[in-house]
C-alpha beads as a LAMMPS data file, in Angstrom:
LAMMPS data file: protein, C-alpha beads

99 atoms
98 bonds

1 atom types
1 bond types

-500.0 500.0 xlo xhi
-500.0 500.0 ylo yhi
-500.0 500.0 zlo zhi

Masses

1 110.0

Atoms # bond

1 1 1 0.000 0.000 0.000
2 1 1 1.424 3.377 -1.017
3 1 1 1.782 5.902 1.777
4 1 1 0.284 9.315 1.059
5 1 1 2.019 12.208 2.774
6 1 1 -0.160 15.297 3.014
7 1 1 1.825 18.490 2.856
8 1 1 -0.985 21.045 2.712
9 1 1 -4.724 20.522 2.955
10 1 1 -7.039 23.460 2.123
11 1 1 -10.782 22.984 1.608
12 1 1 -12.687 24.353 -1.365
13 1 1 -14.419 27.460 0.052
14 1 1 -17.958 26.383 -0.894
15 1 1 -17.373 22.623 -0.621
16 1 1 -16.080 21.924 2.887
17 1 1 -15.953 18.181 2.208
18 1 1 -13.563 18.556 -0.768
19 1 1 -9.894 19.310 -0.156
20 1 1 -6.990 20.041 -2.468
21 1 1 -3.579 18.789 -1.529
22 1 1 -0.056 18.913 -2.820
23 1 1 2.261 15.940 -2.459
24 1 1 6.000 15.470 -2.093
25 1 1 6.081 14.034 -5.610
26 1 1 4.468 17.146 -7.158
27 1 1 0.922 15.852 -7.572
28 1 1 -2.108 18.107 -7.232
29 1 1 -5.030 16.089 -5.888
30 1 1 -8.684 16.611 -4.965
31 1 1 -10.037 14.337 -2.217
32 1 1 -13.388 13.778 -0.574
33 1 1 -13.390 14.203 3.211
34 1 1 -15.614 12.027 5.377
35 1 1 -18.030 13.237 8.007
36 1 1 -15.472 12.850 10.785
37 1 1 -13.033 15.157 8.917
38 1 1 -10.721 12.336 7.894
39 1 1 -9.837 11.602 4.303
40 1 1 -12.149 8.738 3.415
41 1 1 -10.042 7.320 0.612
42 1 1 -11.905 8.799 -2.348
43 1 1 -9.470 10.525 -4.683
44 1 1 -11.508 12.610 -7.121
45 1 1 -8.588 13.908 -9.199
46 1 1 -4.819 13.376 -9.371
47 1 1 -2.256 14.780 -11.794
48 1 1 1.441 15.652 -11.602
49 1 1 2.071 19.321 -12.418
50 1 1 5.327 19.863 -10.505
51 1 1 8.665 18.054 -10.594
52 1 1 9.346 18.505 -6.876
53 1 1 7.467 18.855 -3.582
54 1 1 4.547 21.295 -3.556
55 1 1 5.196 23.893 -0.870
56 1 1 2.098 26.107 -1.134
57 1 1 -1.480 25.525 -2.252
58 1 1 -4.249 28.068 -1.945
59 1 1 -7.759 28.901 -3.155
60 1 1 -8.538 32.390 -4.465
61 1 1 -10.953 34.236 -6.734
62 1 1 -9.791 35.818 -9.973
63 1 1 -10.944 39.233 -11.242
64 1 1 -14.247 37.712 -12.422
65 1 1 -14.785 36.017 -9.028
66 1 1 -14.123 32.592 -10.569
67 1 1 -12.582 30.123 -8.120
68 1 1 -8.932 29.323 -8.893
69 1 1 -6.327 27.106 -7.262
70 1 1 -2.701 28.260 -7.010
71 1 1 0.241 25.961 -6.300
72 1 1 3.974 26.506 -5.966
73 1 1 6.787 24.028 -5.643
74 1 1 10.472 23.600 -4.912
75 1 1 10.868 23.192 -8.687
76 1 1 10.487 26.992 -8.952
77 1 1 7.127 26.883 -10.712
78 1 1 3.749 28.343 -9.850
79 1 1 0.588 26.881 -11.415
80 1 1 -2.845 28.475 -11.614
81 1 1 -5.852 26.221 -12.173
82 1 1 -9.416 27.099 -13.156
83 1 1 -12.632 25.307 -14.196
84 1 1 -12.512 23.283 -11.009
85 1 1 -15.048 20.493 -10.600
86 1 1 -15.173 17.384 -8.457
87 1 1 -13.463 15.297 -11.113
88 1 1 -11.032 17.681 -12.768
89 1 1 -9.181 20.956 -12.813
90 1 1 -7.753 22.836 -15.778
91 1 1 -4.241 24.293 -15.834
92 1 1 -4.701 27.942 -16.839
93 1 1 -1.148 29.300 -16.435
94 1 1 2.280 28.100 -15.373
95 1 1 5.095 30.426 -14.319
96 1 1 8.772 29.963 -13.547
97 1 1 9.653 31.938 -10.432
98 1 1 12.983 33.754 -10.232
99 1 1 15.030 33.027 -7.103

Bonds

1 1 1 2
2 1 2 3
3 1 3 4
4 1 4 5
5 1 5 6
6 1 6 7
7 1 7 8
8 1 8 9
9 1 9 10
10 1 10 11
11 1 11 12
12 1 12 13
13 1 13 14
14 1 14 15
15 1 15 16
16 1 16 17
17 1 17 18
18 1 18 19
19 1 19 20
20 1 20 21
21 1 21 22
22 1 22 23
23 1 23 24
24 1 24 25
25 1 25 26
26 1 26 27
27 1 27 28
28 1 28 29
29 1 29 30
30 1 30 31
31 1 31 32
32 1 32 33
33 1 33 34
34 1 34 35
35 1 35 36
36 1 36 37
37 1 37 38
38 1 38 39
39 1 39 40
40 1 40 41
41 1 41 42
42 1 42 43
43 1 43 44
44 1 44 45
45 1 45 46
46 1 46 47
47 1 47 48
48 1 48 49
49 1 49 50
50 1 50 51
51 1 51 52
52 1 52 53
53 1 53 54
54 1 54 55
55 1 55 56
56 1 56 57
57 1 57 58
58 1 58 59
59 1 59 60
60 1 60 61
61 1 61 62
62 1 62 63
63 1 63 64
64 1 64 65
65 1 65 66
66 1 66 67
67 1 67 68
68 1 68 69
69 1 69 70
70 1 70 71
71 1 71 72
72 1 72 73
73 1 73 74
74 1 74 75
75 1 75 76
76 1 76 77
77 1 77 78
78 1 78 79
79 1 79 80
80 1 80 81
81 1 81 82
82 1 82 83
83 1 83 84
84 1 84 85
85 1 85 86
86 1 86 87
87 1 87 88
88 1 88 89
89 1 89 90
90 1 90 91
91 1 91 92
92 1 92 93
93 1 93 94
94 1 94 95
95 1 95 96
96 1 96 97
97 1 97 98
98 1 98 99
């Protein structure tokens, strides 16, 4: 059984039972949270967008009040996702951050 290490765990603002997380391997994942606030084992979405550990993950609203997800990683990249649903997210922009 593969061990999942949660680095960061923010909830979707309007969906308290759905959380986004970033992993040490650079995956962005959406998970369903059970009633007792534990991850119940239902991964709704998983994709690798970073080459190294994700260090920050945050929800925000863009200028049109659309919900977006922002991630950054030790690989020096920042990703912005939009069109977020329970089964998918869409990469909108990817930036390389200067040290």
